[in-house]
Each structure stands twice: as structure tokens, then as C-alpha cells.
N, C-alpha and C positions, 0 to 999 in steps of 0.2 A: 898484422894479426888476421888469422883466418877465422872463418865461421866456427870451425871445429874447436879452435883454441878457446873462444869465448864460451862455447857450449860446455867444454870440460871445466872451465873456471866457474861457471854458474852451477854446474852439477857438484863440483867440489864444495862450493860455498853452501849449497843446500844440504849436503851430507854432513858438513861440519856443524851447521846449525841444528840439524836433527840430532846429532850426537850430543851437543850441548843440552838440548831440551830433554833428551832421555836421561842424561846424567843428573840434571836438576830434579826431574820427577823421581828418579830412583833415590836420590839423596833425601828428598822430602818424605818419601815412604819410610826410609830407614830411620830418619829422625823421629817420625811419629811412632814407629814401633819401639824405639829405644826409650822415648820419654813418656810413654803412656803409663798411667797409674790405674791398673784395673781394680775393680771393686772386689773385696774378699768374698769368697764363695764358701758357704757352709755345706759341707758334704755329709755330715751326720747330724741327727737330731739331738736335742738335749735330754731325751728320755733316759731314764735309768735302765741299767742292764737287767735289773731284777724283773722289771715289767716285761722285758723281752723273753727272759727265761721262762716265765710262767706260761707264756703262750706257746712255747715250743712243745712239739709232740713228745710224749714219753715213749721210751724204747722198751 
């Protein structure tokens, strides 16, 4: 076994480990995005439309 052979084996093992770690992190992010339960957002107020119409400028 030459020095270059062991260097390539070490490099390959490091790259395989990095790939596995990246896939695990991406999987965790995907799982958290899919399973999140966001709070409902109220986009409009509960005011009546008649109150809004009375404040509109007359043409």
C-alpha cells in the first residue's frame, strides 16, 4: 500500500462522512418544515364594512 492509496481512502471516507452528515441535516430541515403547525394569522379586522364606508371620501 502506497502513501497515496491511504490518502485517497482517507479522503473518500471524509467525503462519504460529509455526504451523510449533509443528508441528515437536510432531512431534519425537511421534516421540520413538513411537520410544523403555524399559528393562524388574522389578515382582516372584525370591523363592520359600514364603518369603513362612512369614512370613505364622497365623490
